[in-house]
PAZA-143404 format. One record per residue: residue in three letters; residue number from 0; x, y, z negated of N, C-alpha, C, O in turn. Coordinates in steps of 0.001 Angstrom, whole numbers, plus 500000, padded with zeros to 6 digits. Example, Ala and Ser with C-alpha at 12.3 -4.5 7.8 and 13.67 -1.06 7.14 Angstrom:
// residues 2
<r:ala k:0 neast:513190 nnorth:494310 nup:492200 caeast:512300 canorth:495500 caup:492200 ceast:513200 cnorth:496700 cup:492200 oeast:514236 onorth:496681 oup:491535>
<r:ser k:1 neast:512850 nnorth:497750 nup:492920 caeast:513670 canorth:498940 caup:492860 ceast:512900 cnorth:500030 cup:492130 oeast:513409 onorth:501138 oup:491961>
This chain:
// residues 67
<r:unk k:0 neast:099862 nnorth:537127 nup:594381 caeast:099355 canorth:537133 caup:595743 ceast:099666 cnorth:538488 cup:596368 oeast:099432 onorth:539536 oup:595767>
<r:unk k:1 neast:100189 nnorth:538445 nup:597562 caeast:100579 canorth:539692 caup:598210 ceast:099356 cnorth:540441 cup:598715 oeast:098265 onorth:539885 oup:598837>
<r:unk k:2 neast:099568 nnorth:541701 nup:599002 caeast:098485 canorth:542558 caup:599455 ceast:097946 cnorth:542094 cup:600801 oeast:096736 onorth:542125 oup:601023>
<r:unk k:3 neast:098830 nnorth:541660 nup:601708 caeast:098393 canorth:541238 caup:603030 ceast:097484 cnorth:540017 cup:602941 oeast:096470 onorth:539934 oup:603634>
<r:unk k:4 neast:097857 nnorth:539076 nup:602084 caeast:097064 canorth:537869 caup:601912 ceast:095714 cnorth:538200 cup:601287 oeast:094695 onorth:537611 oup:601647>
<r:unk k:5 neast:095712 nnorth:539135 nup:600360 caeast:094467 canorth:539568 caup:599732 ceast:093524 cnorth:540177 cup:600765 oeast:092324 onorth:539905 oup:600750>
<r:unk k:6 neast:094056 nnorth:540986 nup:601645 caeast:093230 canorth:541627 caup:602681 ceast:092680 cnorth:540582 cup:603640 oeast:091518 onorth:540659 oup:604037>
<r:unk k:7 neast:093504 nnorth:539602 nup:604017 caeast:093026 canorth:538545 caup:604907 ceast:091896 cnorth:537743 cup:604267 oeast:090901 onorth:537442 oup:604926>
<r:unk k:8 neast:092042 nnorth:537400 nup:603000 caeast:090985 canorth:536671 caup:602304 ceast:089715 cnorth:537510 cup:602179 oeast:088606 onorth:536986 oup:602284>
<r:unk k:9 neast:089881 nnorth:538810 nup:601955 caeast:088729 canorth:539702 caup:601845 ceast:087975 cnorth:539756 cup:603176 oeast:086746 onorth:539681 oup:603191>
<r:unk k:10 neast:088689 nnorth:539884 nup:604278 caeast:088049 canorth:539936 caup:605592 ceast:087399 cnorth:538590 cup:605919 oeast:086295 onorth:538548 oup:606461>
<r:unk k:11 neast:088083 nnorth:537493 nup:605589 caeast:087521 canorth:536165 caup:605847 ceast:086250 cnorth:535928 cup:605037 oeast:085272 onorth:535394 oup:605560>
<r:unk k:12 neast:086259 nnorth:536318 nup:603780 caeast:085069 canorth:536149 caup:602941 ceast:083902 cnorth:536974 cup:603469 oeast:082760 onorth:536516 oup:603477>
<r:unk k:13 neast:084195 nnorth:538178 nup:603902 caeast:083140 canorth:539020 caup:604471 ceast:082590 cnorth:538400 cup:605755 oeast:081383 onorth:538433 oup:605994>
<r:unk k:14 neast:083464 nnorth:537839 nup:606573 caeast:083024 canorth:537192 caup:607802 ceast:082153 cnorth:535976 cup:607539 oeast:081132 onorth:535787 oup:608200>
<r:unk k:15 neast:082547 nnorth:535155 nup:606584 caeast:081761 canorth:533969 caup:606249 ceast:080410 cnorth:534354 cup:605681 oeast:079387 onorth:533784 oup:606062>
<r:unk k:16 neast:080399 nnorth:535319 nup:604771 caeast:079128 canorth:535770 caup:604189 ceast:078212 cnorth:536363 cup:605252 oeast:077001 onorth:536143 oup:605234>
<r:unk k:17 neast:078796 nnorth:537110 nup:606170 caeast:078004 canorth:537702 caup:607249 ceast:077422 cnorth:536636 cup:608153 oeast:076256 onorth:536715 oup:608540>
<r:unk k:18 neast:078226 nnorth:535637 nup:608495 caeast:077755 canorth:534565 caup:609368 ceast:076598 cnorth:533798 cup:608732 oeast:075606 onorth:533497 oup:609396>
<r:unk k:19 neast:076728 nnorth:533486 nup:607450 caeast:075668 canorth:532754 caup:606753 ceast:074403 cnorth:533599 cup:606662 oeast:073309 onorth:533120 oup:606963>
<r:unk k:20 neast:074548 nnorth:534845 nup:606250 caeast:073380 canorth:535717 caup:606106 ceast:072714 cnorth:535973 cup:607449 oeast:071487 onorth:535961 oup:607546>
<r:unk k:21 neast:073497 nnorth:536199 nup:608464 caeast:072945 canorth:536436 caup:609799 ceast:072206 cnorth:535203 cup:610311 oeast:071134 onorth:535316 oup:610907>
<r:unk k:22 neast:072777 nnorth:534041 nup:610079 caeast:072132 canorth:532800 caup:610491 ceast:070802 cnorth:532594 cup:609778 oeast:069805 onorth:532215 oup:610392>
<r:unk k:23 neast:070802 nnorth:532849 nup:608481 caeast:069549 canorth:532706 caup:607719 ceast:068486 cnorth:533694 cup:608189 oeast:067309 onorth:533348 oup:608294>
<r:unk k:24 neast:068902 nnorth:534912 nup:608466 caeast:067944 canorth:535913 caup:608930 ceast:067397 cnorth:535576 cup:610313 oeast:066212 onorth:535779 oup:610580>
<r:unk k:25 neast:068248 nnorth:535067 nup:611185 caeast:067779 canorth:534686 caup:612523 ceast:066811 cnorth:533521 cup:612459 oeast:065842 onorth:533483 oup:613217>
<r:unk k:26 neast:067055 nnorth:532572 nup:611572 caeast:066151 canorth:531429 caup:611446 ceast:064803 cnorth:531841 cup:610877 oeast:063789 onorth:531200 oup:611154>
<r:unk k:27 neast:064784 nnorth:532895 nup:610094 caeast:063520 canorth:533353 caup:609527 ceast:062814 cnorth:534352 cup:610440 oeast:061770 onorth:534892 oup:610075>
<r:unk k:28 neast:063372 nnorth:534600 nup:611617 caeast:062712 canorth:535463 caup:612591 ceast:063010 cnorth:536938 cup:612444 oeast:062306 onorth:537764 oup:613025>
<r:unk k:29 neast:064014 nnorth:537288 nup:611699 caeast:064379 canorth:538703 caup:611506 ceast:065664 cnorth:539014 cup:612267 oeast:066702 onorth:539310 oup:611676>
<r:unk k:30 neast:065565 nnorth:538940 nup:613584 caeast:066734 canorth:539120 caup:614434 ceast:067307 cnorth:540534 cup:614349 oeast:068524 onorth:540711 oup:614396>
<r:unk k:31 neast:066450 nnorth:541532 nup:614225 caeast:066927 canorth:542914 caup:614170 ceast:067754 cnorth:543158 cup:612919 oeast:068796 onorth:543812 oup:612971>
<r:unk k:32 neast:067286 nnorth:542628 nup:611794 caeast:068012 canorth:542807 caup:610535 ceast:069329 cnorth:542030 cup:610584 oeast:070339 onorth:542494 oup:610056>
<r:unk k:33 neast:069324 nnorth:540850 nup:611215 caeast:070553 canorth:540071 caup:611360 ceast:071581 cnorth:540844 cup:612175 oeast:072772 onorth:540813 oup:611865>
<r:unk k:34 neast:071132 nnorth:541531 nup:613204 caeast:072037 canorth:542339 caup:614017 ceast:072596 cnorth:543498 cup:613202 oeast:073783 onorth:543810 oup:613303>
<r:unk k:35 neast:071758 nnorth:544133 nup:612402 caeast:072223 canorth:545236 caup:611560 ceast:073234 cnorth:544758 cup:610521 oeast:074201 onorth:545461 oup:610224>
<r:unk k:36 neast:073017 nnorth:543579 nup:609973 caeast:073966 canorth:543016 caup:608999 ceast:075314 cnorth:542772 cup:609674 oeast:076363 onorth:543059 oup:609097>
<r:unk k:37 neast:075284 nnorth:542245 nup:610893 caeast:076523 canorth:541985 caup:611625 ceast:077259 cnorth:543274 cup:611944 oeast:078477 onorth:543346 oup:611787>
<r:unk k:38 neast:076541 nnorth:544286 nup:612387 caeast:077164 canorth:545575 caup:612701 ceast:077753 cnorth:546216 cup:611452 oeast:078846 onorth:546780 oup:611495>
<r:unk k:39 neast:077029 nnorth:546131 nup:610343 caeast:077526 canorth:546686 caup:609084 ceast:078810 cnorth:545994 cup:608650 oeast:079746 onorth:546648 oup:608191>
<r:unk k:40 neast:078857 nnorth:544683 nup:608793 caeast:080071 canorth:543942 caup:608424 ceast:081233 cnorth:544341 cup:609324 oeast:082365 onorth:544467 oup:608857>
<r:unk k:41 neast:080961 nnorth:544540 nup:610606 caeast:082029 canorth:544961 caup:611517 ceast:082567 cnorth:546335 cup:611135 oeast:083772 onorth:546571 oup:611219>
<r:unk k:42 neast:081694 nnorth:547235 nup:610719 caeast:082132 canorth:548568 caup:610300 ceast:082973 cnorth:548467 cup:609025 oeast:083982 onorth:549161 oup:608896>
<r:unk k:43 neast:082574 nnorth:547621 nup:608095 caeast:083346 canorth:547450 caup:606866 ceast:084729 cnorth:546874 cup:607147 oeast:085719 onorth:547326 oup:606571>
<r:unk k:44 neast:084803 nnorth:545889 nup:608021 caeast:086098 canorth:545311 caup:608384 ceast:086959 cnorth:546351 cup:609093 oeast:088162 onorth:546434 oup:608847>
<r:unk k:45 neast:086354 nnorth:547136 nup:609964 caeast:087109 canorth:548192 caup:610652 ceast:087659 cnorth:549198 cup:609647 oeast:088787 onorth:549669 oup:609798>
<r:unk k:46 neast:086877 nnorth:549530 nup:608628 caeast:087337 canorth:550469 caup:607606 ceast:088525 cnorth:549895 cup:606836 oeast:089479 onorth:550614 oup:606540>
<r:unk k:47 neast:088472 nnorth:548610 nup:606513 caeast:089582 canorth:547969 caup:605802 ceast:090833 cnorth:547965 cup:606677 oeast:091929 onorth:548254 oup:606196>
<r:unk k:48 neast:090674 nnorth:547642 nup:607951 caeast:091818 canorth:547586 caup:608859 ceast:092427 cnorth:548977 cup:609042 oeast:093648 onorth:549127 oup:609009>
<r:unk k:49 neast:091591 nnorth:549985 nup:609234 caeast:092102 canorth:551352 caup:609419 ceast:092828 cnorth:551827 cup:608165 oeast:093865 onorth:552484 oup:608262>
<r:unk k:50 neast:092305 nnorth:551508 nup:607014 caeast:092967 canorth:551883 caup:605762 ceast:094346 cnorth:551240 cup:605657 oeast:095311 onorth:551891 oup:605259>
<r:unk k:51 neast:094434 nnorth:549968 nup:606012 caeast:095722 canorth:549278 caup:605943 ceast:096691 cnorth:549781 cup:607001 oeast:097892 onorth:549841 oup:606736>
<r:unk k:52 neast:096227 nnorth:550139 nup:608168 caeast:097096 canorth:550722 caup:609190 ceast:097619 cnorth:552079 cup:608717 oeast:098773 onorth:552426 oup:608967>
<r:unk k:53 neast:096768 nnorth:552839 nup:608035 caeast:097205 canorth:554116 caup:607470 ceast:098328 cnorth:553897 cup:606457 oeast:099320 onorth:554626 oup:606466>
<r:unk k:54 neast:098180 nnorth:552901 nup:605586 caeast:099233 canorth:552596 caup:604616 ceast:100525 cnorth:552186 cup:605325 oeast:101619 onorth:552551 oup:604893>
<r:unk k:55 neast:100393 nnorth:551434 nup:606404 caeast:101570 canorth:551036 caup:607171 ceast:102291 cnorth:552252 cup:607737 oeast:103515 onorth:552340 oup:607639>
<r:unk k:56 neast:101559 nnorth:553187 nup:608326 caeast:102183 canorth:554375 caup:608890 ceast:102820 cnorth:555245 cup:607813 oeast:103865 onorth:555853 oup:608049>
<r:unk k:57 neast:102216 nnorth:555312 nup:606655 caeast:102816 canorth:556067 caup:605549 ceast:104135 cnorth:555423 cup:605135 oeast:105114 onorth:556125 oup:604883>
<r:unk k:58 neast:104169 nnorth:554103 nup:605061 caeast:105411 canorth:553407 caup:604714 ceast:106481 cnorth:553619 cup:605779 oeast:107644 onorth:553861 oup:605454>
<r:unk k:59 neast:106096 nnorth:553528 nup:607043 caeast:107060 canorth:553739 caup:608124 ceast:107602 cnorth:555165 cup:608084 oeast:108800 onorth:555387 oup:608259>
<r:unk k:60 neast:106716 nnorth:556123 nup:607854 caeast:107145 canorth:557522 caup:607775 ceast:108106 cnorth:557724 cup:606612 oeast:109080 onorth:558467 oup:606739>
<r:unk k:61 neast:107847 nnorth:557072 nup:605480 caeast:108729 canorth:557243 caup:604323 ceast:110101 cnorth:556607 cup:604568 oeast:111099 onorth:557073 oup:604019>
<r:unk k:62 neast:110163 nnorth:555558 nup:605379 caeast:111444 canorth:554935 caup:605679 ceast:112275 cnorth:555792 cup:606615 oeast:113469 onorth:555986 oup:606384>
<r:unk k:63 neast:111654 nnorth:556311 nup:607677 caeast:112403 canorth:557027 caup:608686 ceast:112582 cnorth:558514 cup:608390 oeast:113535 onorth:559122 oup:608878>
<r:unk k:64 neast:111708 nnorth:559099 nup:607620 caeast:111784 canorth:560536 caup:607365 ceast:112005 cnorth:560853 cup:605899 oeast:111554 onorth:561891 oup:605416>
<r:unk k:65 neast:112689 nnorth:559978 nup:605188 caeast:112977 canorth:560259 caup:603790 ceast:114090 cnorth:561319 cup:603707 oeast:114954 onorth:561401 oup:604580>
<r:unk k:66 neast:114048 nnorth:562099 nup:602670 caeast:115011 canorth:563209 caup:602538 ceast:116196 cnorth:562803 cup:601710 oeast:117103 onorth:563607 oup:601495>
């Protein structure tokens, strides 16, 4: 399995888990905690995306500026 596919599955799994947990928390009347769970998941996904963009730029730099 390629790295890109692994990252997509990781983000999708996090999204599904967040949606289920947030839904359960909202049904139990804990709306504030559900919002915090959603925000935390968004920060984690952003961290994964930024890390992968960094790897992309490193690869591009190595292609164009190799010695």
